[in-house]
Each structure stands twice: as C-alpha cells, then as structure tokens.
N, C-alpha and C positions, 0 to 999 in steps of 0.2 A: 593933563599937564604934560608939556613937552619933556622928553628925557633930559635934554640939555639943561633944563632948569635945575633938576635934582643933581645932575652930574657936577654942576658948578659948585654946589655946596660940598659934595663929596671930595672934590679935588683939594679942598682946604684941610682935609683930614690927612695927617702925615703917615697913616697906616693904610694897608689895603682895606677898603670899606665898600660894602654892598648894601643897597637899600631895597627892601622888599615890601610888598603891599599886604593887605589883610588876607589875601588868598595865597600868601607865601610865593608870590611871583616876583621876579626881579624887575625893579623899576630902573635902576641904574647902578653902575659900579665905577669907581675911579680908576685911573691908569695903573696904580699899584695893584689893584685887585685883578685887572686884566692880565698883568704880568704873572700873577699867581695862577690864574685860570683864564684862558683866552675867551671863555663864554660868560665871564662874570658880569658883562654889560649887556647881555642879550635878553630880550623880552621872552623869558622862558621860566617855567616853574623851577624854584630853587633846588628842589630834590633831583632834577635832571642835570644840574650843573655841579653842585657840591654833593656828591653821592656818598655822604657819610652820615649814618643814622644818628649819631650823638649830636651833630650840628643841626640837623633838621628837627630833631626832638626838642632842642633848646629853642628853636624858632617857634615851633608850635606852642610850647609852654609860655613863651613870651607873649604871643598873640592872645593866648587864653587868659592869662592872669595879669598882664600889663606890668610885669616885673622883669628886671634884668637877669640874664642867665649866662652861665659859662659853659664852654664846650672845648674839646680838643680836636684840632683838625690836623691830620697828617697828610703831608704833600711830598710826593716823590719827584725829585729833580735829578734824573739820571741815576747814578749809583747812590746819591746822597738823599736821605730822607729828612725832611724838615718838619719840625713840630711847631704848630701855631696854637696859641691860646686865643680862642674866639670869644669875644664879648658880644652878647646879643642883647640889645637895648631897645625898649619901646620908643617910638617917635610919633608925634602928632603931625600927620601930613598936611592937615588943614592949616596949622600954624606956620608951617614951612612955606606954604603957597602964598601967604600974605594977600589973601583976597582973590587970587587967581583961581581958576577952575580947579578944584581939588578932586581927587578920586571920590567916588560915591562913599566908600568906606575910608574914613580918614585915618584909621589906625594902621600903623606900619612898624617895621623893625629895621634897625641898622645893625649890621654885623661888621665888627672890626677885628682884623687878624693881626696878632703880634707874634713875630718869629722869636721863639724861645729856644731854638735849637742849640745855639752857642752856650746859653746859660745851662741847659740840661747837660751838654757835653762837659762843661767845666765842673759841674757838680759831680758827674760820674768820675771825672779825672781825680777830683779831690778824694772821693771815697776810695778809689783804687790806690791812690798815693798813700793815704792813711793805712790802708790794709797792708800794702807792701812794706811800709816802714815798720809797722807792728810786727810783721812776719820776720823781717830782717833782724830786728832787735831781739825778738823772742828767742830765736835759736841760740845765740851766744849767751843770753841771760840764763836760759834753762841749763845750758852746759855748766856755766859758772856756779849756779846755785847747787847743781848736782854734785860738783866736785867739792864745794864748801861743806856740804852735808857729809860727804865721804871722809874729808879731812877731819871733821869734828867727831866722826864715829869710827868706823873700822880701820881707817888709815892714820889714826891719831898718832900712833907710835911707830909708823913705818916711814923712815926717812927717804927711802928710794921712791916709794909711791907718792910721798908728799912732794918731792922734787919734780916728778913727772907731771903730777896734777897741777902744780903751781905753774909749770911751763905752759900747759894747755890753757889754763885760766888767763895767763898773760897774753897768749895769742888771741883768745876770744875778746879780751878787753881791748886790745889794740884794734881788732876788727870793728868793734863798736865805735871806737874813737875815730877811725877812718870814715865810718858811715856818717857819724855826726858832723865831722869836718866837711864832708862832701855835701851834706844837706845844708849846712850853713853857707858854703860856697855857692850852691845853687840858688839859695835864697837871696844872697847879695847880688848875684848876677841878674836875677829877675827884678829886684828893686830898681836897678838902673837901666833896665832893658830899653826904655824909651829915650834915654839920654845918650846921644851919640858922643863917644870920646873924641877929643880934639888934640891931644898931645902928639907931637911928632915921635914916631917909633921906628927905629932902624931894625928891619927884619933880619938883616945879616947878623947883627949883634945878638938878637934873640936866639937864633939858631945856634950860634957859637956857645952861648950861655947854657943852652939845653944839653949840648954835647958834653960840656964840662961837668954839669950837674949829674948826668947819668953815666958817667964813665965807670963808676963802681958797679952799676947794674949790668952794663955790657960785659965787663970783665968777669962778673960772677957767672955768666952764662956762656963764656967763651965766644961772645958775639962781637961784631964790629959795626961801627957807625961811620959812614963817610958822608962828606958834604961836598957836592959838586955844583958846577955852574954858578959860581959866586958872582954877585953883581957889586959894582963899586958903590952904587947908590940904590937903596930900596927902602924908602921912607914912606910910611902911611900915617894917617891920623888914627890914633888908637889909644888903648890902655895897655901899657907895657906889661904890667903884672898879669893881666888877663891873657894877652897873646902869648906870654911865656908859659902860662898854664895850658893853653891849647896845644902848643908844639910839644911841651913836656908830656902831656897825656898821650899824644899820637905816637911819639917815639918810644915812650915807655911801654905802651901796648904792643908795639911791633917787637920789642925786645922780649917781653914776657910771653906773649902768645906765639911768637915765631919759633920758640924752642931753642935748644942749644945750637951754637955755631950759626946763628942767624946773621945775615948781613942786611943792615938797614942803610938805605941810601936816601939822603935828604937833598932836595934840589930847590932852587929859588930862581924864578924866571919872570919876565914881563909878559903880561897878556893884554890884549887890546880887543875889546868887543867879544871876548870869549868867556866861557865858564859861567854864563848867566849875568855878566856885568855889562852895563851899557857903555862904559868908557874904559879907560886904562886901569890896570891893576897889576898886582903881583900874585904869583901862585907859589905856595910852599907845598911840595909833594913829599910824602914820607912813604917810601917803597920798601917792602921786605920780601924775602924769598921763603916765607913760612908756609904752613899747610894750606893757607887760603880760606875763604869763607864761601859757603854755599849761597847762591843767589837768593834763596828763599828767606835768608836772614838779613840781607843788606838793608832793605827798606825799614827794618825795625831796630836797627842797631842804636839809633839815637833816642829810643824810648827809655824812659826811666825804669830802671831795674830789669831791663831786658838783657838776658844772657843767652849765648849760644850753648854753653856748657856751664850750668850753674855751679856744679861741684868743683870743676877746675878753676873757675873764676874766683870762687871763695878761697880756694887753697892758695891762689896767687895774690890774695889781698884785694881783689876787685870788689867794688860796692854796687856795680850796675848803674852808677850815675855819671861816670867819667865822660862818656860821649854825649850824654844829655847836657852836661855843663858846657862841653865844647860847642854844641849846636847853639846854645843860648848866647854864648860869647860871640860867636861868628855872626849871628843874627844882629846882635847889638852893633857890630862893626859894619853892618850892611853887606856882609860877605856871603860866600857860598861854601858849602862843604860837599865834596864829591867823593864817593867811595866806589872803587873798582876792585873786584876780586873774583877769583874762581878757585875751586878746590884743586890743590896741588900746584897752583901757579902763583902763590903769594898774593899780597894785597897792596893797593896804593890808596892812601888817604890824602886828598888834596884840599887845601884851604886857599880860596881865592878872595883877596881883599882889594877894595877900590883904593886908588891913590889918594883921592880926596873924598 
C-alpha cells in the first residue's frame, strides 16, 4: 500500500497522528506529527522514533489485545517541555485499503497526540493560587483568633492590653479586607479580559486624579510627586476606572517602597512603533529615586503573591496582587508594561497604550 494513501487519511485528523503496522513499524504520519517529530513519517520502527517506553508499551498492548490504551508523551521544545496525552487505538488496515493491496497483517495502530501542557499548567496555577490565598488568610486569622482567646481569658480585665490587642486585630482584619478586595478586583479584570474597552479616556486627567488622590500618602512620607511633559491631547480607548487603578498602583508603590523623602516623577509622551506597539501610542512612566530592585526579581514582579520582601510588604499593606492586577488590565487594553530598575538607582515603571 503506498504511503500517500494512508497519509491522506491521517491529514484529516486534526491532531498529530501516526499509523503503525502489526510489527510496530511506522506506515505514515501527518504533517502535525512531523512537526512534533521530524521522523514521524519515516519507514522505521516506532521505538526508534518515539523513544519513550510508556508509549511503546501502549502500542504493544494495543496490538496484543486489540483495545485502546493511553500513554503520556513528553516532548522538549527548547526550554519548554510539552506534555501530550497519547491515545493508542486499534485499526483494521484491510478495511482502510478498500480492496487495494493491504499489508499481509491487516492489524495496525493509530496514535493520536493531544497537547495538554496548557491545561496542566493552568491546573498547577490554580493549586498554587488556592495554596497562596489560604496561606495569606490563615496568618491574620490565626492572629485574630489568638488575640480573641487572650481577651476572653488572661487579658479580660486589662484595659491597656485590650486596647493594644484590639488595635492589632483591627490591622489584621483590614489586611484580610484588602486581600479580599484585590482578589475580587483580579477576578473582575479576568472576567472581561477578552473584551477590549472602547470608551475614550484622557490619560492626562487620569494622572492628575491620581496625584490628587495620593496627596495624603506623599505628605505622610515627606515625598513629592511631579508631573512633567504634559500633552494637550492624550486620549486612548479604554476603561477609565481600570486605568486609574493602574496608575494609582504604580505611583502608590513608588511612594511606599521608595522610603521617606522619595521623589516620584510622572511623564506622559507619544510613542510610535516603540515599546512593543505596532502603531502609535502613549507612554506613562512612573520614575522614583528609591532603593531600586535587583534584576533577579524584575521578571517575577507581576506574578501573583510574589514579593521581594514579604515582611516589609505586609507591613505596608501590600497583598502581593497589585502588579498582577496591573498586568491583566494592561493586557486587556492591548498595551505593554516595562520595568527598568537597578539597586541604588531607583525604578521606572512604564505603561504603553495604543491610541486605537
């Protein structure tokens, strides 16, 4: 039977598919299979092409008992490892040939590969997310329960201790409230992540509103916020509330983590074909003269619950979700987030948004 005859059938399969004969020798493979393994269409023993014992054992079992079997096939593509669920099913080569000269042994096997890497990664992310949320909530809850027990017992009649413990309990309850608020905010952003906002938003007005809203924060740390390079027109299609949240988060982080007497400079400028955009756009840059960030942390800053200094972040009311929310909002607006920093040299967080 010509290889092209079997190959024409395999090309109708939307997954990588390979057909082998009763001797576990490859008869044909479709183009998707060749992309997975360049030798998937070669007239060679399967074991010399797909060198994974679990897959070859599944093929042997299928040829022996005539039943479908499952196997896991791991494929490395550069630094990324992909996981495939391989379905090994018996086929009657004689019926496929439709009267044409079929192989002497008409029993064969079709192997289909389904890439489940993304599903596996999402499942892992969900497990880590639940674990992180549980950990973040457990700590303040444990503290509150401990102080409640103390107030009900040894400190029942101690006004000074009661006042101190109630203050700590209030701080821990507020921390949980901020965490729940950020979780709800992240959930809302993810719900509309595929719906691109279309309302006209003036970025200049967004920046001015953030500066007004955070004036008390900057005064409390004896810091200053300046706004330079103002544009007469800087309108993008977006969600005003979400963009306000983005700029607020970046400026607030600069003020909080920059320390006392920090100077934060906000700039707004036009960009064309730069910053990862194909066309025109606007860039909002938030620059501070704080302690800076080691380069080993920069790539992970937008991960959920990732903190450079967990203790300091919690003391300042951070939930570890702020930059994750920023990233999701910017992605929804088809924009880009760029982080530049070095220890002792401050940081620059830039948001680039397309005009249309």
